[in-house]
N, C-alpha and C positions, 0 to 999 in steps of 0.2 A: 295318691290313693286311687284305686279303681273306681269307675263310675258304675252305678247300677244300670240295668237295661232301661229303666224309666228315665233316669237322668240323661242317658245318651240319646233316647228318643226325643226328650224335651229339647236338647241342644240341637238335634237335627231339624226339629220343627222351627226353632228360632233362627237357625242358620238360613233355612229356606225362605222364611218370611223376610229376612234381611237381604235376600238375594245373594247369599254366600253359597259356597259348595255344599251339596246335599248328598249324604251317604246313600240315599236311595237311587242316585244316578252315579254309580261307581266309575263309569268311563267318561263322565262329563259330556254326555251326548246332547244335553238340553240346548246348548248353544247353537246346534244345527238342527234341532227338532222342536219346532214351535208348539206342536201339540203335546209333546212330552213335557215341555216347559210349563204349559198351562195346567196339565194334570198335577204336576209336582206342586205348583202353587196352590191349586184348589184344595188338594188333599192335605197339605200342610196347614192351611186354614182350618179345615174340618178337624184335624187332630188337635190343633191348638184351642179348640172351642171358640174360634173366631167367626163362626158361620151360624146364622139362624135362618136357614133357607125357607122360603114360603113358596116352594115350587117342588115338582117331582125330582127325584124318586121319593116314594112315601116313607122310606126308613129315615129320612132327614139326618143321615150320617150317624144315627145312633146305632150302637152295637149291643145295647142291653135288651133288645127285644128278640130279634132272630139271630143274634150273635155275629161272630166275625165273618160270616159268609158275605156280608155286605161291605167289608172293608175295602177301601180303594175305589168303590164304585162312584165315579163322577159322570154325570150326564155330559154329552157333547154340548146340548143346548142348555144354557144356564149353569154350566159347570166349568167346562174349558173356556167358555166365554159367554158374554150375554147372548140371549136368544136372538137378538136382532143382529149381532155383528160377528158371531163365531164363524160363520160361513167363509169370511175373508181369511181367517186364521187357517181353516181347513184348506182352502184353495192354495195358500202358500206351501203347505206341506205337500199337497199333491203335485204341485209344480216341481218341487224338488225331486219327487219320485219319477215324474215324467222324464226329467232331464237325466237322472241316472240310468234309466232303462232306455234312453234314446227314443222316447215316445213324445207325442205332442198333445196327448189327452191321458188323464189318469184320474181314477177315482178310488177311495178307500171304502171297502165294504166291511160291515160288521156281521155279515151272514155268510162268510166263506166263499169259496169258489163256486158253491151251488148257486149263489146269487149272481156271480159274475157270468157264469154260463147261461143262466136264463136271460139276463140283461142283453148279452150279445146276441142271443137267438132273437129277441125282440127288436134288435137294431138293424138286422141285415136284410130283411125281405118283407113280403106281404103274405097274408094267408093264402095258402094254395101253391106258393112257389116251392121249388125243390131245393135241397141242400145236399151236398155230398158229405157223409158223416161216417167216421170210423165206427165200427160195431163195438169197439173196446171202449165205448163212451161211458162216462158216469151217469147214473140215473138222472142227475140234475139237468143234463143236457137233453136227455129224452123229454123230460117234463118241460123244458124250455121250448121244444118243438111243439108240444101240445099248446102252450101258452101263445105262441106266435103263429100256430096254424101252418107250420112248414112241413113239407113232405120229405122224409129222408130217403136218400139214395145211399144205401149202405155200401161201404167198402170194407173188406175183411183184411186183417193184418196177416202178414206172413207168420209162421210159427217156427220156434226153436225146435228142431227135430229130436234133440235129446231129452228135453224136459217137457215138451209140449206147450210151454209158455208162449205167449204172444210175442212176436217181434214187431217190427214197424210195418205200417202200410207202405207198400211200394209206390213209388212216384208213378210208375206206368199204370198201376191200378186206378189212381186218381185221374190220371190223363184220360184213361178209357171211360171213366164214369162221366167226366165233363164232356167228352166228345159225344157220348150217347145221350146226355141230357143237356142240351145247349141252353136251356132256360134256367139252369142252376144259378142261385144268387150268392152262394158262398161255399167254402170248404171248411168243414170243422174236424180238426184232428186232436188227438190226446198225445202229447209228447213232452216229457217221457211218460210211458205207461206206468201203471202202479207197481210194476215189477222192474221198473227202470230201463226198459228198452227204448231206444231212440232211433229216429229215422232221419232222412235227408230233408230237413225242413226247407233249406234253401232251394232244393229241387221242387218241393211242393209249392213254394211261393211262386216260382217261375211258372209252373203249370197253372196255377190259379190265375195269376196275372195275365198270362197269355190268353186265358178264357175271359179276362175282364172282370173277375170276381175277387173278393178278399179272402185271404187264408186267416182263419181264426184258430187259436191253439189254446186248448185246456192244458196249461202248464202247472197244474196245482202242486205238483211235487218238485217244482224247479226254480223256486225263488232264488236260490244260491248260483244257479248257472250263470256263466258269463263273467264271473268275478275272480277267475284265476285262469292262466292260460292253459292248464291242463284239463279244464272243464269244458264241455261243449258250450257254444254260444247260446244265449237265450233266444227265445222265439222271435222277438222283435229285431234283434241284431241279425238273425238268419233270414229276415225278409218278411215275416208274418205281419199282417195288418193289425191284429189285436191278439192279446193273450190275457188270460186269467191265471193268477197264481196265489197260492195260499201262504201268507206270511207266517201262519201258525204252524205249517208243516215242516218247512226247512229252516225257517228262522226263529229266533227266540222272541216271538210275538204271542199275544193273548189268543186263546182259542176263538175261532171264528174270524180272525183278521185275514183279510185278502185284499189284493190290488187287481184292478182291471185297467189295462194299458192299451193304448191304440195309436196308430199313425192314421191320420184322417184323410189320406188321398183317396181311398176308396170307401171310406166311411164317413157319414155325416155327423160332425160332433154335436150338433143339436139333437139329432135323433139318438145318439148314444146317451146323451144327458136325460132325455125323456125315458129311455128304456131302463136306465139305471135307476131313476127315481121311482118309476112305476113298480118296481119289484123290491125296493129297499124300505127299511123301517124309517119312520119320521122321529123315532126316539133312539138314535144310535148311542151306544155306550162309549163315553169318552175314554175310558181305560183301554178299549180295544183299538180305537183310532190312534191314540197316543203311542200304544205299543207298536203299531205299524210304522208310525213316524220314527220311533226309536230304532226299530230294526233297519229301516232304510238308512238312518244316519250311521249305524254301526257298519253296514255293508260299505257305504260311501268311504268311511274312514279306515276300517280295519278288515274289509272283506277279503282282500288277497291274502293276508296273513292267516286269517281264520280258516279260509277254504284250504290253504296249504296244509294246515294242521289236520282238517278233516280228511283230506286225501291220505295223509300219512296214517291216520287212525284206521281207516278202512283197509288200506293196503296191509297194515300189520294184522288186522283180523283175518283178511283173507290168507295170509301166510300161515297163520296158526291153524285155521280150519282146513287148509289144504293137506295138513298132516294127518287128518282123521281118516282112517281107512273107510272107503266107500262113499264118503261125503263129497258132494259136488257143489259147484258154485256157478251161478249165472254170470258169465263174464265175456269179454271180448270187445271189439270196437263199436258194437251196436248196443252197449250197456253203459248206462251213466255210471262213472267210476266211483262215485260215493254211495252207490246203492248196494246193499249186501243182501243177496238172495241165496238162501242156503237150500240145497237140494238133498232130500233125505233118503230117497228110494233105495240107493245103494247100501245104506246102512241097515235097512229094514226097520228103523224106528218110525213110529207113527207121529206125525206133526202134532196131533191134538194132545197126546201124552206128554211130548216134550214141552208143549206150550203150558200145560197144567203145572208142570214142575217149575217152569220159569216164573209163572205167576205166584206160585207159593213162595218163591225166593224174592218176591217184589220186583221182578223183571218183566212186566208184560211186554209182549211184542205187537207189532202193528198188524201182522197177517200170519195166519197158520192154517194150513190144510194138511191132508194126509202126507203130502209129499214135499211141502215147502214151508219154510220158516223165513219171514221177512222182518227183521228188527230195523228200526230207523236210527241211524247215526247222524247226528247234526252238529252245527257249530257249538252247541252247548256241552258236547261231550269232550272228555279228555282221556289221556292214556289210562288212567285208573278205571274209569267207568267201562271203557271198551274192553280192557283186559279182564275185568271182573265178569262182565257179561259173557265174553268169549268162553272163559273157563267154565261158567255156569252151563252154557249151552253144550259145550263138549261133554261135560259130566252127565247131563241129561240124556243126550244121544246114546252114550255108553250104557246108561241104566236101561234103556228101552231098546237096545240094539236087537235085531232079529234077522230073519232071512231076507237077503236083498230081493227087490221086486222091481217090476217095470212101473214107471210113473203113470198115473191116471190123470190127465189134465182136467181141470175144472170145466164143467159145462159152460162157463162163461166164455171160454176160448174155442169151444168146439161146435157149438150148435149154430147152424146157419138159418137166419130168419127167413120165414115166409110171409111176406106182407099181404094182407088182404084188404085193410082199410088204413087210411092216414091215422096217426096217432091222435089227433085232436077229434076226428069224427068218432073214433072208438071210445075215447075218454068220455064223451058226452052221450053216447048211445045207451039205451036201456040194457040192463044186464040181468043175468040170473046166475044163481049158484047151482052147480051140478057136481055129481060125483066125478072125481078126477078121471077115472077111465072113461067115462061118457063124454069128457071134454075133448078128447082126441078127435081132431078134425074140425073142431069149432074154433071160433075167433076169440082170442083172449080179450077180456075187458080190463085186466090188471097187469101190473108189472111185477114180475117174479125174478129175484136174483139170489144166488148163493152169495153170502156175505161172510168174510171177504171174498171177492173183491168188489161186490156191489155192481158188477156189470150185468145188465139184464140178459136173462136166457129167454124170457118171454116178455113182450111189450104189448101195450094196448094196440089191437088191430092186427096181430100176428096170429097165424094159424098154430094151434097147439098140436105139435107132432108127438107121435109116440117116442121118438128119439129124445126130444126135449123133456118130456115127462119122466122118462126113464133116467135120464142124466140128473134131473133135479132130485129124484127119489134116491138115487145112489149117493148123491152129496149129502142129503139129510140123513140116511141111514149110517153114513160114516162119521156122523157127529157134527156136520156142518149146520150152520144156521141158514134158513131160507128167509130172505128178508122181503118186506113190502107186500107179501101176499096176504090176503084176508085170512087164509087158513095155512099157517106156516108148517103145519104137519102134512099138507098136500093130500089130505083126504078129499078135499073139494077144491074147485076152482071156479072163479067167476068168468063167465063168457057172455058174449054179445046175444041178447035175446032175438029170437027170429023175427023178421020183419020189423027190426027196430028202426025207428025214426030218430036220427041224431038231432 
């Protein structure tokens, strides 16, 4: 006789409480994932009505108040373990991750790579020191420079001539920046970029180490790299001293889950710990850290096979898309092979229109602008999902096909910054709001970025040029979102007030 869903759920809860296999852990990862095991035990108790918690969270595991939105919410402290002793459980999981990535220091973050970038900025220098930083940085790193009081020495990436998209920063560019700024305390690069372009991290590591400084890599999109011979090595394996990576982007982990990993030859582990704790929550969600632990265990056991399938899926999608007249793909030795970046200009289709169709079909993509569509294919995809998406994408492009055009790169990749004040000084300076046209030539008090990709066109302390304003307005007029600005319509901008005292 078939069991009802309720009876099956009861059996699962009783099995978990008895220490037997749990259907909520289909691959049996709990034996190598102590945080996942703790989450399974706690939530099984909650579902069985065996808990009467007199601690936070305030929903007390009840779903009759705000509903199923709180299902599975287990706090790290007082949920995965006792408030006094759970840190040892967490440390065991982080040690496993450090070994897997070849690091000697690791922390799990519930605040994404944003937190990791800011913690690493706080860990490398003192206020007033310079750091070499790629201009294709995520806004989180820029605000990390504000927090730490570091002064950026910007290095610009090369650009793909056909698409206008950013390639990697050249090693010689970083070497030149280090030579002209001998008091630099670190090099910060983003690799892969948000469009999957990769650089010579081993060469960058040599250049940084010859100058006696650490190489820090924002590898938010690269948690799967290094786990198959046809993928590039991850940043630590390539010689970087620290990397931050989002478990929730490329791995099957909970949103906001990230890892911060380091080799501590040029970095002080005590300083790393202080920087991490200074910017992290004291109430981490147990479900998030448990999912990071589970994703790490999955990579350790099945990573090679899962990455092999991922490579096959993306290669099949590329072959199908290559048959579409006028459609281009960003590819080649400098592109991460599991990244799918679709170039639309040769089809005449507008990316926002294609994206709207895909959303209506239940297939939202990670990034879309006029000329580019970037879907994310991960270890969680299979042949059916990728084939269904590829067919929908091709159909949407054909519906919106038009006259081929030249691609217009996002201003995130084209505007060269003109720095007038350090970011921290500008952040704390008095500001005023002025009509946007009157802001040209003034110093920006705010961060302004087209999103996606979220790379700043204007940052606190930079001169607002006519070029930057025109590029931002063009992106907005074309249907793009202007993020982080106080006035996303760009009628006004916030600027540093005259004679401002920071």
